[in-house]
C-alpha angles and dihedrals in degrees: 000000000000114000130191140162126240139185111242133160093348095306136078123251128197112213147172114237122184140150138024129260139049108007121254118183116200117205120195129209140219123338098003145088144221083278090071084078094055092115093048105043099068092041091052092042090050091053092060104271131123102234124201123182119175132191094248124238107294096022140100112323097348125100119283112195117204097225112099093216092056087084102061117132095252091052090050088048088053089056091058092048086052088059092054091047093051090058094039098245126142093205143357145188108267125202121183139183125206107326086003089061092050091054094046092050087051093049091054089047097047103032105023094169092068098054121070095181135346136215124188122197121200095345118071122204109270118195121232112294118236088244140018108298105222095061088051092050093047090052098045101030105027138236090288095058103117100239089050092046086052095061101081108080117241098012106089087027089066093039095052095044094048088084113005098185089054090050092052099043103040117113091203132089114267105247140145089262090053094050091056096055125088102250096242088145092073108142127153110230111245093238091061119071125214090248090050094050089050092061090058097041091052094047095050097041086057100044103025122214102274094102094054093041088055087065088064092043088062095058096104092040088052090053090055092046092049095059095098086054099044098114097034118115130215105241105171121104105283142189130191123199130174140161120263089234097041105130087207086076090068096064100021105045118186088237086078087073096057111109092010101066099050098189103040101160100180141020108189129182115193110218116242094359124125132203099302090064105155091053098039098042104021096155093054091045093046091051093048094049093048091050091049092047093046087058097053 
C-alpha cells in the first residue's frame, strides 16, 4: 500500500494513503501501528473511499516528541486536522480503535465541522468525569491497574521494552506483577501470523513504548482541557463496535454513550472477538464499517 510522510501540527506523520472517493481516516491505538488496519484499507479503498491511516504521534515512523504534554488529546486532534489540511479536505469520516477511538470521539466533540461521521472500536465515548480520572482509578482499581501503573515515567517504558515480543503477545494485563514474572506464558495469538508479529516487534524494538505511554500520562490533563466541552454532545452519525470478550467492556460500558452520542446508528458486539477486533475478526468489522458508511 502506498506510504508517504507529511508535516502536520508541528511534527511529521508517516501514513498509508490508498483509493479515491470520500475520505476515511483510520486511527490506531496502543500498542499498534497504521499496520493494524491492513485488513481494512484495501477493502474500504475497493469500495470507493480514499483511506488514510497514519502511524499516530509517538508510534512507528512518525515523530515522537520528548515532552510529556505533547500528547494531550487536543494536540492529537490537531494532528488529525493536519492530515485533513494536507489533502485539502475540510472534513472526513474518522474511524478509531482503542486510543484512536478516544481521539476520534474527542475530535468529533471539539471540532465537529471536521468530522462527517465517527466510528469507535473497542472504546466508547465517555463524557467528562466529575473529578480527575487517575485518582478515581487508583482508589477503585488499585496501584497495579495498568493505566495507573503506566503513570510513572520510565517504569512501564522499561518493563514493556525488556521483551517486546512478550509485551505484544501476552494475554494478561500489563502490570508491575506481570513485569516481574518470567514470561513463560508467551503464545502468539492464532489470528496474528509470525510475519505480522515481526512487523510490530521490529517497530517497537526501534521506537520503544514511551510515545504511546505518554497518551495515558495525559489522562488527567485531558480532563482539565475538556472542561469547556463538558456538556457538549456528539451529534454526527456514529457507530460503536467491540469484541464480545474485550475486557475494556467491564470498565467502559457502551451505556456510557447513551444520551451523549445523539445519532448512534449501531452498537455491534462481534461474537468471540477480543480487544484487537479489527485484526482478529476483519470480515465482521469490514462488513459493519461498509454498512455504516453506505448509510451516510
